[in-house]
N, C-alpha and C positions, 0 to 999 in steps of 0.2 A: 504493501500500499503506500502511497508515494506522499507527498505534502504540497501547498501550496503556496508560491511565494506574492507576496506583493507585485501590483504592476510599479515598476519604476519609471518607465518610460517607452514611449512606442518604437519598437524597431524600426529601421528604414529599410526597404526590399534589396538594398545593395548590401547593407550589412548581413543580412541574414544568408545570402548567397557566400559571404567570404567564410560565413562563422561554419556553416556546415560541410562536412567531407563526406566522401564514399571510404567504404573499406578499405579501395584501392589505393588511397593517397600515401604519398611518403610524409612524412611527420617531420616538417624543419625544424632547425636546431632552435632552444629555446622555446619551445611548445611542447603540448603533451595531450594525449587523445583521453577523453572523457565518453562515456554511456548516458545517455540523458533521455527520461522518458518514464511515466508509469506503468505502463503497458510494454508495447513495444520501444525499445532502446534504439535508438540516432545516435551515431558518432558524429563527436563534435573534435575540431583542434583548436586550443586556445594556449596564447602567450602564459607561459611560467610566471609573467609579473603579475597574472590575475592573483596569485595566490597570496600576495601583500594586502590585497585590499580587503576590510573587514565584510564587506556583503557577501565575497565570495568565501572566506572563511566560515561565515556564518553557515552557507548553504553546504559546505563540508563538515560542518560539524552535525548538520542535520542528516546527511549522506551516512557519516558514519554511525549514527544513532539507528540508522535504518537497516545496515547493510554489514556494521562492521569493517575489517580491513579483509573479510575474504571477496574477491570481486573473480566471479567466475569467467567474466567477460574476457580477462586480461588487462582491463585497464581500468579505471576509476567509473562508478556507476553513481547516476546521480538522481535519486528518485523524484523528479519533479516534471511539469510539463514541459512539452520543448520551448511553448511560447514565452513561459516565464524566464526560463533559463537564456532564452536570447534577448528578451528586455535587460534582464540583469548583466549579461556582456556587454551589449552595446552600452550600456551606462557604464560600464568601467572602460570600455575603448575613448569614452568621450571626455572620462575626468582627467 
């Protein structure tokens, strides 16, 4: 069961495309993959710099409570809606 994040800002369509990725994309240096979703997980590649932001740390704390440190997908799994994750990461990109 996932959790909901409050809407921070509306994501711009161009940012949605740059944040989402397919399973075959190579992860660039200083980025890491995360799986996001409440039912079906979608893979995103995000900058490591997001780890220092309190909003992203809060999101990770909720993910830890939900999944612990066992991530069967091979990457971090975040149980929130894809839309909420995009809104949060767009806000971090703009800050």
